[in-house]
N, C-alpha and C positions, 0 to 999 in steps of 0.2 A: 034958601040955605040948605033947609033939610032936603029940597028936590035935587040940590047939585050933590049932596052927600050919596043919596040915593042911586042917582046916576054911576057918580066915582064908585063906589062899592060893586054896582052892577059891573061896570069896566075889568073892575080888578078881578072879579071872578070868571067873566067872559074870558079875559088875556089868560089867567093862569090855565084854564082849562084845556086851552092847544099851546101851549109853550112849546111843545115837540113837535115834529111833524116827520112825517118821511117823504124822501124824494129819491128819484124821480117818480112819475106817475106811470101807472103801466101794470099787466098784467105778468107773474111772475111762478115759477114750478120749482120752490126751491127744494132739494132733497133730503132726507132725514131719518130719524130714527123716531120711536116713541113707543114706549117699554110701561107696563104696569107688572107691579109686584106688592104681595101681599099674602091673603088667603087663596089658596089655588080657585081658578086658573090664573096661570100667568102668561104675560103674552110680551115678546120683542119684535117690533115690525120696523121694517125698512121701505121705505118708500117716498112718494112726492106729497109735496102740502100745495095747495094752489092760494096766491096771495094776490089781492087787487091793491094798487093804490092810487087813488083818485087825483085829481088836479089839486085839490086844496091840501094833499099830505094824509088824508084820513086813509087807513089801510083795514082790510078786512080778509080774513081766512074764508075762503069761500068752499073749500073742499080739501080732500086727501085720497089717495090712492095707495094702501098698502098691499102688493102683493103677496107678500108673504105672510098675511094675516088677514084672510079673508073674513072674518068674523068681527074684525074691529070697525066700527063706525063711527062718524060726528055727528051728533044731533043739536038742532036747532042753530045752525047754518044759517048767514055768514055770520061771523064772531068779530068782535071788533079787536083790531089790534092796535094797541094805546101806546105812542111814544113817550116815555117818561123823562129820560134822559140821555145823551148820546151812548151810554152804556147800560140802560135798562129800557124794560118795554112789558107789557102786560098784555095776555090773552083775556079777554071779559067775559067770564063766567062762561067758558066752554063746558059741552057735556060729551065725554067719549062711553060709547057703548062696545063692550066686547061680550060674546055669548051673550049670558042673562044678566051680567054684571055692569049697570050703569054709575059711572062715576062722574059727580058734577051736579048743576052748574056751580062752580067755584071759580074765582080767578085764579090764573096762571102766572106766575111772576118769572120775566125772561133775564137773563143777564147776556149781554151782546160783547162778545169777545171778538177782538180784530175786526171790527166794524159790521162781519155778514154772519156770524156763527151765534145763532138764538138758541139758547140752554136753558131748559127750566130749571132756575135757581132760586130758592131751594126747590127741591121735589115737591110737586103737589100732594098732598096729604088728605086725606078723607075718612069721614067718620067710620066707614065699613071695615077699616084697616088697610085700603090700599094704598099704595103711592105711584104716582105717574111719572115719568121722566121722559126727557125728549130733548130734540134739538133740531133745528134746520139750519141749513145755509141758505142765507136773502142774498146772493151775490149781486150787486149793483145798485143796491138799495141804501142809502144814507140816514140818519137820524138828524134832523139840524132842528135849532129854534127857529 
């Protein structure tokens, strides 16, 4: 009986960990924006994000290119992009670097509008007074149970 309860609890935890996933598998280059506000300096960047979805529906942000902001970089890649619901996702512990300023690691919550517009909602707030805002348009990818 005790073994059955432990197995059932483990199955419930495993099932809830992957309740939603991304489909279809592939490599994507969504366009988007990334902005930092707070103490000087500020940055507002447009460019490409690089996202990979594997056959299991797990997604990773593997990089980005922001030609308008050559001092902005992403640290600790790849970052997990976790599906929470059809309208919510999360970037797990990303670290943004611009100039001498490092923001993170800290989860960034995303709201999905219209099925493909992933917006930082609410904006990520950091202890040094900065806020990170952003979005990317991930066309052709859907969050499903």
